[in-house]
Structures are given as structure tokens and as C-alpha cells.
N, C-alpha and C positions, 0 to 999 in steps of 0.2 A: 466517501464520497459519491456519489449517484450519476449513475446516467441512463437516461430515457431508452426503454425496451419495450416497442408494440408489442404486444402479446401474439405467440400464432394462432393462425386459422384452423380449423379442426382438422384440413386436409395436413397442415403440417403437424402438429398436434399426434398426431399418427404416426410418424415417422418416415412418411414419405420421401426418398433418397432426392436429393438436389442435383447427382452427377447425371453430365451428361450423357445418355446413350450413345456414344462412337462405336462402330464398328472395328472389331478388334480382328486384326489379319491374325491366321493363321501359321503366316509365315513369322521367325524370329530369329532375324540376323544380325550382322554386324550393321548392316545398316540403319536397324532402328534405333542404333545407340547414340544418344546424343550429347555432343560435345558442346561446353558453354565455353566461348573465350573470353578470355579476359575475364572483368568484371559483371559480364551477363549473367552469370551465378547469381551475384547477391540481387538482380533485379528481378531474376525470376522468382527466387524463392527469398526474401527480401526476412520473412520472421524467421530463418534459421542463423540469420546472423545480427539481427537488435531483438530476437523476441516476439514484435508483433507489427503491425503497420496503423495501430493507431494511437492515442497521445504518449504510452511509455513509450514505446518504439521511436516515436518522434522526438523526445527528450532524451534519448540514449544517445541520438545523433551528437546532441552538445556534450553529453557528459564523456563520450569517446574523443572528443577533440582534448577536453579541458584537462581527461585525466593524461593524455601525452604530454602536455603543460604540466600537469603535476610531477610525471614521471623526472623532468629536468629541476624540478624543486626537489624530489627525494632524493636525485644525483648532487646538489650542492650548489644548482648553476643560476637557480628562478626565483627572485623574491617576489614577483608581483605579475598576477595573472587580471586581466581586462577582459570581461565578458560582456558583450552588449548585443541586447535586442534591437534592430534597424527593421525602419517600414517595411513594410509587403516581408514580414518575419523573416526578414535575413537577419542570420548570425554572425558575429565577427567575436573570433576568441586571439586575446594576444598576450605574449608572455614576453620577458626579458631574459630566457633561456641563451644556451648557445648557439640557436637555427640549427635548423635538420641540414645536416651535410649537402652541400650542392657539387659535389667533384664525381667524377663519372664512377658508378658501378661498377665492379671488373667483371662479372661474372653478364650481365645485361646490357653492358655497355651505353648506359644512359645514365643522366644524371641522380644522385640517391636521391632526391626529393619527389622527381619523377617517380620512381621504384614505389616509395613510400606509398603514393596516392593512386597507383594504379596497378599495384602489383599484390594479392590476396599471401598472407603472411610471411610479409616483408617487414623488415624493421632493426630498430639497433637493440631489440630486446632478445634476441637466442642466443646469447653467449659470446657476443663477438666483443665484449668490451664497454659498449654503449651504456650500460646500465647493469649496478648491481644488484638493486630491486626495483621491480614494475606494477604499476596498475596495468597500464594498458596493453594488456599480454593477446597471445596469440598472432598478432602484428596484422590483426584486418582491422581495426580502428579506424584509420583516417582514410583507407583505402574502400572501405564500406561507405563511410557517409560521402564520400567522392561520388561514388555507384549511385546513391541514393539522391543525387543531389540535380535538380536541373541545373548548376551550375555552381565551381567552385575556384576559388581564387587563392594560392598559396603567396605569402612575400615572406621569405628569408631575408634575414640581417645578420652578415657574419662576416669576418676577415673585413672591413672595413666597407662590404659593398651590400647592395638590397638585389636580391634577387625575385623574379617571379615569375608566376606561370598558371594561367585558364584552363580549366575544365569542363568541360559541358557533357553530362550525364554519363561521367567517368572519363572521358576522352580529353586527351589533351588536344586544345585546339592550337596551340604554337607551342614550339620548342622555348624549356628556360631560359631568360633572357636576363642582362646584366642593365638593372635602372637604374644606376648610379648609386652614388657615396651616401655611408650608415654612418649615424654617430653613435649607435649602440647596435646589441646582439639580441637575436630573438626571435620568434616564429609570429604570425598573422595569418589564420586561416579563415576565412569568409564564404559563408554558401547559402543556399536557397535549396530546403527541401524540396522533394519531386512531389507536386500536388497529385501526378498519377500513381503516384506509388502508397502514399499516406491518408488516412482517413481524414485527417485533416492537417492543416500547417501552422496552427495558429498556437504558438506557445503560450504555455501559462507561469506566471512571474513566477507568483510562490513555490511551484514546484522546483522550477529553476532555482529558487533563491533559498530552498531550504537544502538541497545538493549541494550547492556551493558555501554553503554557512558550515555544513558539514566537515568539508574538505580543510576552510580554515580552522577548524579547531583539531583536526588529523595532522594538521602543519603547522605547528606553532612557529610564529615569527613568519610566517608567508600572507602577505596580504593579495585577497581576492576583493575586487571589485565588481560590481554588478551593476548595470543600466539598461535601464528598459527604454528607447526614444520613439516607442510609435506612438503613444500621445502627443496631444499638446506640449504637454512640458513634461523632460524625462525626469524618471523615477529612477534614485541610484542611491545603493550603499554601498560601503567599504568595511570590511571585516578583515581583521588580523588579530590572534588570540595566542599572547605569550604564553598561556599556563596551557594550552593545549587541550588534551582531552579531559582533564580538571576541568576547565572551565567550561567544558561540552556539559559534563554531569551540572556544574554550576545553573547555566544556561538552562537546561530543560526544567529544573526545581522551580526556577523564579519562572517560567516562563507558566509553570501548571500553577504554581499560587500555591504550593503542599511545603507541606512543615516536614523541615529535616528532623532525624533522631539523634544526630551528633554532628556536631559545627565542622569537624574536618571530613574533608576529603580523601576515604584511601586510598593513597596512588602507589603501584605495583610495578616495577620496568627490569625487565632480565634479557640478557642475550647469551646466546650457543651458537657456536658453530655459524656464524653469520645470520644467524636467525632471530629476529628482536620480536618482545611483545611487553606491550604494555596495558596496565588495567587501572580505569579510576572507577571507584563506588560510593555509594553514599544509600543509607537507608533513609525512606520516608514515611509517613503517618498512611499512608493511601495502605489496601491489600493486594495491589497490584505491582510485577513484576516488570523491569523495562528492558531488555537486555540487547545492546545496540553492539552488532561488531563488523568489522571491518578487516582486511586482508590487502594489506599496500595500496592502504586507503579507497580500496573499492568496498561498497556496503556488500555484507552477505546476509540478507532478509532470513535465506533457509539457515542461517549457521554455519555446522561444521566442524571440525575437529577443532578449531581453536574454542568455539563456545563451549564443546563437550570436556574439554581439558578444565574449562574456567569452572565450569559448574561442578564438575567431579571432586576437583580442591578445595571448595567454597565448602561443602557439604561436608567432606573429612574432618576440613580444619574445624571448622564450628562444633562438630561434632566431639571431637579429642578434647577440644579445649573444657568443653561443657562435661564431661568427662572428667577431665583433671579436676576441673575445679567443685564436682558435687553437683554445679548445675542441672545436671539430668540424673538419676539416683541409678542405681544398680536393675532397679525393678523396669527403668522408662526404656521406651524403645526409642530409636535413634531417632534424630531429627529425618525428615527426608528432603529432596531438593526443593519442592515446592514450599515448604513449609522454611528453610533458612532464606530463600529467595522472594520471600513476601515483604513488599515496600522496599525493594532493591531497586536502585538505577545504576546501570553500570555500562561501561563504553569499554570496549575488548577492541585495540587494534595491533598487527604482529604485521611484521613485516618481511619477508621471504625471499629467498634467492629464484625459487623456480616454484610458484604457487600455481597450485595446480584445482580450477574451478571444474565443478561440475558445471555445463552449459554454456553456451558463448556469452550469457546475459551474465555470467557469475554471480548464481544467487546464493552458492555455497562451496565453502571451503573443501579439498579432498585432501589434503597435506597429512599422513599420518604421524610425520614427526612434530609438528608444532603441536598437536594434542599432548604430549609429555613435556614439552618446554612449558606451556603455559600451565599446566597441572603442575609442575614441579615448582616454578619460579612463585605461583600464588599460593600454592602452601606453605612454603617454607616462609614467606615474606607476611603472609596473612595473617602465620601463627605468633611469629615474632611480634607484630602489630597489637595482636588481642593480648598477649602476655604484657607489654608494656603500656596498654590501657585500657585496664582492665574496668571504669567504666563506661567507657564505649563497647566492650564485650557483651558487660549483663545486659546493654541496652537493646544489643540486637539479638542475644539469646532469649529474652523476656519476649521479642516480640515471634521469633521462631516458635519456641515454646505455645504462648497463644496459639499461633497458627497451629499447631499439634492438636492442641485440645479441640480448636474449631473443626477441624479435620476429621479427628474423632467423633466429635459432637452430629455433624454430616453423615459419618457414616451410620454412626444408632439409627439418624431420622431415614434415612437411606433405606436402612433394612428394616424400619417399622413400615415405612409406606409402601415397601412390597408386600411384607406380610397384608398390610390392610387390602391390598391389591389383591393378593390370590385367596385372601377369605371372600370378596366382591363375586359376585357372578359375573363380570366383564370387568376388566383390568382399565379398559377405555374410559374416558371421562365423560360423568353424565349428561351433559349436554352437550357434546360432540353427536354433528350430525355427521357418520362418517358416509365415504363413496362407496359403490361397487366394486369399483376397478381397483386392482392390486398393483398393477405394474408404475413406479413411481416416475417413468417419463411421461406418464399421461396423467397423475393424479396431482390435486391442486391443495391445499387448504386454506381456506379465509379463517383468520382470528380477526375478530367483527366485535365493536363496540359498543356494546349495549344490549339488551334481549329484544328491545325493540327489533333494532337494525338485524340483528341475528334470525329472529323470526321473518322476517321479508325474506335475507339471505337463504334461508332454508327453504324456503316456498319457491324464491324465483332460480334458484341454481338449476345445474345439471346434474341430477345424482348419479351418475357414472361414474363422473371422473373428479365432482366439485366437494369437497368434505369443508363443514362450517362450524365453528368453534366459538361461540359467543364469551366475553368476555365481561363485567362490570366492576363497577367501583375503581379507587386507585389500587395501582399495583406497587410493588416494593422498587426501590431505587437501587439498584443492587450495587451501583456504585462506592455505597455506603456500605454495603452489608459483607458477609462473606459469606462461602456456598454452606453452610449450617443453616443459613436463616431461610434460603431458598426452598428446603426441603420443607415439605407441611405447609409452604403459601398456598392460600387458596387461589391466587391471581395466578402464578407462574408454574403448578405441577400440574395443571391439566393442560398447560403446553409441551413441557416436556414431557405427560404421559401421551399425549394425541400424536406427536412427533415420534418418539419411540426410539431417540438416539442418548439419553442419558445426558450427564450435563460435566463439565468440567474434565478432570483428568479420565474420567470413564466413557468421556462423549466418545460414539459410534457412526461415523456417518453411513457404515454400510447398512444402519437399522433403521436409516428416514423410511419415514413410511409414505411423503411424498414430495414429489419433485421439486414444487412450487409451493413457499411459506410466503401466503400474502398477509401482509396488512393491511385491514381496510377500517378508516376511524373517520370520525367527520371531517370537515370542510373546514373547523373552526381551532383556536387557540388549546380546546379541553384534547381533541382529535391528534394535534402534533403534539404536545406533551404524552399521550399515549403511546404517540406512534416514536419516539424519544425515548422512553422508560424498556419499549420490547425492543427494541434498537441496542440500546445499551446493554441487554440481557444478553441478548445471541450475540454482541461482541465480546463481552464478559466471560460467557460459560458455553457460548455453542459456535465459535468464530469459524469451524471450517463450514458452516451454512453459508457464513456471507463470502467467504473467502471461497466458496465452488459455486456461487453463484444462485443460491435456491434463495433466496429473500427478493422478496418484489413489494414495494407498494402503491395500494389500488389509489386510482387517482378519480372518485366522482367527480360530477359537473357540479359547478355552481350555481347555475340557472337553466331554467327549460323558458322556451322562449317558442309561444306557439301562437298561430292565428290559423282559425278554423280547422282542417286537417292538417297543415305541417307544423310539425315538430322539430326542435332544434336543442340541442343541449350545448350548452357552453362554460369551457371552464375557465374563460378568465373575462374579464369588464369588457375588455376590447372585442374577444370573440361575441361575446353578446349584442354588443353596440352592433357588430358588423350583421349579425342576423335578423336585427331588428330592423335596418336599414333595409335589407332584403326583403322582408316579407312586408313591408310598409311601401315600397317605392313604388305601387300604383295605389296610395289611397289605405285608410284604415288603419286600424290600431292593434298592436301586436302585444299578447299577455305574456308577462315576464313574471316567474315564479324563482323566490332564492330558496334554493334548499338549505336550512340552517342545519340539517342534521341527516342521516342515514335514515333514521326511522322514519322522516316524513316520506320518503318512496314506497310504494308497492310494488309487491315481487317484480312486477312484469316491468316496471322503470328500473327498479335497480339491476337485474339481468341485461337488459337494452343497453345501460348506460356504463354500468361499472364490471360486470362481469360474465358478458358474452366477449369471447376470444375473437370473435368475428368484427367486434366494437371498440372494444374497452381498449384506455392507457392505462401502461403501468410503468412503474419505476423500478428497476432492477437496481439494488443496493449492491456496489461494487466496493472493493477495499485495495486503491493501488499503493495506497502508502498507510502503512499500520501505525506507524509511528505516530502520523499528522492524527489521525482519527483516534487514536489513544491518549494524546494531547487534546482534543475538542473534547470527548466525554468525559475525562478528568476536571476542564475547565466549567464544562456548563453543568456536570451534573454532582459535581462534588461540592464538600464544604465552604470551601472559602468562595465569597462574595467578591473581593476585588477584582481577580482574575476574570471573573464571568462578567463583571459590568465592561471591564475594558475591553473583553472579547465582542460584547455587544455595538459599542459604541464603535469600533474598528468597521465592524460588519454591518453594521445599521443602513448603511448607503447601500449595500445589495439586495435587500428586504423589500419586496413587491407583496401583494395583498397579504397585512398584517393578520387581519380577521380569517385566515383560513389556515 
């Protein structure tokens, strides 16, 4: 996913501070210690509780409320969860669980449901017997959502009655009241995120659908209905998967259109001391691994102890089988973890009574005991499966052995490349025009399509901090290639050498030579292809570049509109027409030049329109959802035509300016 980012001017790029110069009192005593009452702390520092105030944090509000409903499903009391996006981006989540308790909470003397929505670290998940396992941990979910909403209404149906209460900016506007009889039990939460807190309050349907579909897979038999009522016609999807995480793996492979190497999805599960783990895995014909891990239904994108246990057991089980059955000879080295995970799609789901996440946004699991549980059951049951299914075992190990050979070939190619560089007078690519600055907070490199545009860029740049690397010809599509084919590739290796980080398992972000890596290609179909090939390469072999926000896409103008000494550059047809109208308001005719390529611009034009930090526009490439990005790259750059055709048909309506 990409978001626009206006390039900094020279003042900002020099690192000037944006902190206000407020006077600091020499006196420091108790009067200066600020105490935030109730939920004021959440509104003061929302990022501490939901990660950010951008789109990711906004969607996190929905996840927190849904997680509470999922906890009811985990406890065995909820079978249907309904999530709705209403006009004005109001969210409503309804479940048919037990309903939040409405009786008086003894310690605080107010109804329990009021406590849940107004007191941090309050809930039924702290050993009070309300839940055995829970995803909505820390007891801050409902209260944080309430604090960050302009208004929130909760409706509880239990014991034959319906109870309601309304809150504004985290504070109750009235007492909990009995709204009449209720035919069923459950909880409904309706809220509107505060636009004063969030950068945007516009929810993305696909982002929420992906998360809710995950929950349906992880909770076999629970139905989740998601409806978007913001448009003229509602869009709705109802999801229920009896096969659980096995259905999840099957869904991923069908969505991507990849060929599986064995028909049966390997499913492993086990339980110990109240902790439960399940794994579903299947190999495909690609060179990429996809490991999805969850703890108490919460996606852990940074992995943790459950992933570590799985990876260790998988590597050990496959190596042991290969040795026992002479697939690996005595002289052969063991397969590495990367070797045995090539082409693997796996979903790992653990349920535990006291999940310990690192950070409020729960990106990584920290429980040490879950590693040994996952390691033990995966090693034991996978070893048994391999013995019982020798044909499947051979297929998996053949792929692993092939990956090991490619890894060894890549090592030899890498060493050859290093020896060659050492023999040359300089190790940097010959066509690289480097900058004089060495501080990566200031430096940037333009990867430019074509020698002609590269020449203009070299002449027009600021040599102090802007480096230029021209590329030419068609580069390797790494979606269809292993690492060994990258080494020695005359289109990609100059990029690797110039950036200085290495690739694959040797990638080291601390060695990056430029703070901004800017792709600058023509505004046409060929230029789009070059950008996509480079982004695929960065995603597959240099992913931290994208994750840490170092990759940008330059936005050259499409038109030059001039009349006399007045000159405008337009980036769209609409902008062009607006400039024409402005210049011809008092008569006369404006000259319009359509740029077909970067090479048509002279150095001064290229600097003014595309490279000058004071005037340029760039897109920063971000990756909020690595799984979705992985899927799109597989579909668009892989071998299979059918899923690519389907993707294009589904997304054609969003395309504008097809020729750019």
C-alpha cells in the first residue's frame, strides 16, 4: 500500500527540530506532576494504546470491539457476530453472546458495563472466571474505543431485559437504563471515531474484511457477517468455515492461484496444561514462504515464541527424516530453516490462558512455555505424518534440497561478485553518479529508467546529497526466481551494490547508504512495469527497506502548460485543463506539451518538476499489510494467468490514466 508524502524542503532535510521552544522552569516539584483522570490519558496519548492515529489505529478500534465478541465465541457462548459500517463511518458490532454484566460492580459501586467502558484495565479477563482464554487482553479495549470516540452507545441484552447507556468523549451522558424486554442475549456497541483524534475516520472495507475473514477461519463454525451500508447499495459478506485453519490455507492458495505440491493439508493439534496449539500447512510451487501466526485469535505479525517453536520443530523433523531415509547423505549438510520453508504456507494458532504480548498492539507473543508446546507437538506429529506418507515427504524434501542447492549456488555467486569487486578499483557500480554527503538522513538515490533520463538527472541534481543510478533494459522478475539468479544479474546487482545492504538473509539495514531510495520511471505502461519489477525485488529480498519507509516513487508531471513566461506542470488531465483555463482567461492560447518520457525533459525541467525537494511530489511506499502485499505480488508477477485476469477485472474500475 502506498500513501502520498510531500518531500521535505531543505530546512527540514537538514534536521531542524519541530519541538516548540517553551521555557523550562528551574523549579521541579509535585505541582508539575500531571495526573490525568479517567480516560484523559488515552485521549492525550492515543498512540500508546492503539499504535497510531492513522488508518491503522482507526481500524484497531473495530478490532478491539470485535475481539470482545470473539472472546464470547471462544468461551462457547457466541455463534454469530455482525459488523456494520453505517453512514458517516459509524461502526456497529453486534453479537449473540451472554451480554456484558449489568449488575453493580462491588468495588466501584456502578454497573459492570459502565466500568468496562470507562475504566482502564477493567474486564472479565483478569482471572475472575469470566474467560478461560482471551484475545482482548489488558482490559483496555472497550474503554479505549470509548475514549477515542465522539460518542458510543452500548446495548446489553441479558436475563430477558435490554439495557442501554450512551457516552460522549469517554464520559457517560446518563445512567444505564432498562430499555424494555429482550428476546435474546448479546451485546451491541455502536460508535463514531473522533475526527479530532484521527487523521482520517474513513474505514477501508477490504482491510476490515480481511481481518474479519481471519477471525472466521480461526473460529471454526462461528459466523461473521460484515456489511458496508455507506453507499447507495449495501455490500455484505457472510463468512463461516467449518474447516477452520485448514480452510484458511486452502483459501490462501486458491486466491493466489498457486499449484500445491501435495493434495492433503497437513493438520496438527495438541493440548497441554490448558494451552492449545494447532497448525495447518501445505507446500506450493513458489519460492516464497508465508507464515501466519495467531495467539488467542490475535494476529501476531512479528511472530513470537509460537512461531519459533514451529520453525525449530519443522527443520528438525525434516532433517531427521531425510537422514533416516538416506535423502541426505553423510557428507551433506543439514537443510536450513529457509530451505525447508521454501514454498510453505502455514497457519499457526495457539490458545493460552495468560497470553503475554509485547506491546499494546499485540504484534508479538512472548510466552516461553508455548514454544516448547508447539515444538513438541509439531515434531512428534509431523514425524509421524512423514513416516505414514513417504510420497509427500519425498516431495517436500526434494523442494528443500533444491532450495539448499540454490542457496549454495547463491553463496558461490555472491563470493564471486565480491572477489570481482575487490579486484576493481572501486566497488560501486560504474554508472552510479554518487553524492558527496555521507549522512543517510540527508542522502537519496534516484534509480532512473534509461540512460537518457539518467543523463538529465545527473546534470540537474544537487550533487551534495542526490545520487543517480541509471538502469536500462528489462530486469529480472524475481517472483519467478530464486536468490541465486539475482547474483550476477546486470540489472539488479548494481542496485544491490549501490545501496550497500546486501540481500536476503544477509540484508543489513544499518549499511544502507541512502536514506531515500527513489524509483523514477517514465509515466507510461513500460515505466509502471519497471516500478513493479523493482518493488517486487525490494519486497522479496530487501523488505526492511519498505517496512522502514525508505522507498519512494517519483511523480514526474504529465504536461507542461505555458503562455508567455508563465509555465505550469500538470500531473493529471484535470490539472492541465485548470491551468489552460487560467492562462487563457483573458484570451490567447496556451501551449501544452505532453511528456512521453523523462528523457524529453532537460536537466532544469527535471530538477524543477521531479527532483527539487521544495516542489516535487513523491509517494512513499508503505506496507501496512504484508500478507495482502504478498498476495498481490504473487498474483500480478507469478506464472498463473487466471488469478491475474480475475484481479485485473475486479480492480479495473479503480484505474485512471491507464497510459501512465
